[in-house]
N, C-alpha and C positions, 0 to 999 in steps of 0.2 A: 504494500500499499505505498504512495506517495503521501506526504506532508507538504504542507502551505508553504514548506521554506524552501522546496525546491526548484531553482531557476533554469528556465528554458532561454538556450540561448539562439539565436538564429530566427528565422522569418515566423511573423505571429507568434511571438510569445505567448500573448494572452489570450490568445484564444488554444493553444495548448493549455497553457494551466488550467483554464476553462474546462477545456474537455477531461484534462486528468481528475478537477476536481467534482465536475458533474458524474464522471466514472465513479468515482469512491462513495458520493452521494447517495447514486444509484444502487450500488449492490447494498449499501446501508439499510437503503429503504425497504429495499428486494424483500432482506433478512426481516426487518421489525414486519413487515405483511403491509407495507402499505403504497400496493402496487400500482394505483394509478400515478402516485409521483415518483415512483421508480419507473415506469414507462416514459415519463416526460424526461427525467432524468437521463436514460439510458438515449432515448432519441440526441437529445441535444450533444451529448460527448459526442456521438456518430457526428452530428451536425458538424461540431466546431472541429473535429478533426480533418473532416473531407472541405470544408469549407478553407481552412489552413493551407491544406495542401493544392488547392485552386487557387488561392491567392497567390501563392508561390510560383503555381506554373502559369501564371499570366490568363487564367479561366474567367476569373473575375476579379473584381477589386474590393477590397476591404469594406468600404462606404456600400458598395451595389446592395440593394435592399431586393435580390430575387431570392428565388427557392433553390438551396442547396440542393433539393431532390432533382430538380430541372437541369442542374450543374451537374449530378453526380451522371446523369445520363450521357452527358460527354467524358467522362471518366471511366465510367462500371459500366463493363455491356449487359445492357439491358437480358439477355439471356443467360447471365452472371449469376447464381447462387447469391452471390455480396450484393449483387442490385435488390434483389428479392426481399434479401434480410433488412435490409437501408426501408425497404416499402414496408417489411413487415412492424418496423419500429416505429415506422411514420404513423402508421394506423393505431397501435398501440394509443399512443402518446397522442392523438385528434379522442381516441374515445376517452380515454382515462381522463382530458380535460375538459372535453366538450358536451359528453351524451351524459343518458344517464346511467347507465350500468356502467359497474366498474372493472379494469383490467383483474383477472382471474390469477391467481398461484400456478395455475397451470400453465402458462403462458409464459412462464419464466423460466423452462426448464434448461436443466445445467448445459446442456448444448448448444440454445440460445445463447446464450449468455457467453457463452465459451465465443462460436462463432463471431458475436459480435464483438467479443473483446481482439478478435485477431483481424477483424476487418477495423477498429479505431486502431489498432496497435501500428496495421500498415501504413496507413495515411498519417496516423502522427509519427511515423517512422521516417516518412516521406518528406513531410514539412520542415522537419529539424536537422534533415541529415544525420541519421545516427545519433555518432556518439557524442551531439551538444549540448544533451540534456547532464547538467549539473547538479551536486546538491551544495 
């Protein structure tokens, strides 16, 4: 688990730090049984990592107010499992935030969390050029 004192060098350090914080919060909220809030934090953790990568590669600017899901279409092949995972996370977040029914514990199986972590870490590493994370 990361701490708040970890510093990230390189492009978009604030987005990466937010992604890290949201990932940790999502896992804690999931452990506490607060699945609506966990869905929100999982999605935004993925969103921030992909956005940091998109900014670094020039696919968007930090001030752009466009959906990262739209940007993801240009980064992740639509037939790839990661694209579907990103979409599933977005749907869970929207339901947890805006609909009357709740996100259920069964929607957070270990394989979903593991795959989401792999996806987030992949774009996180690409955004910070690997070993640029220091405590």
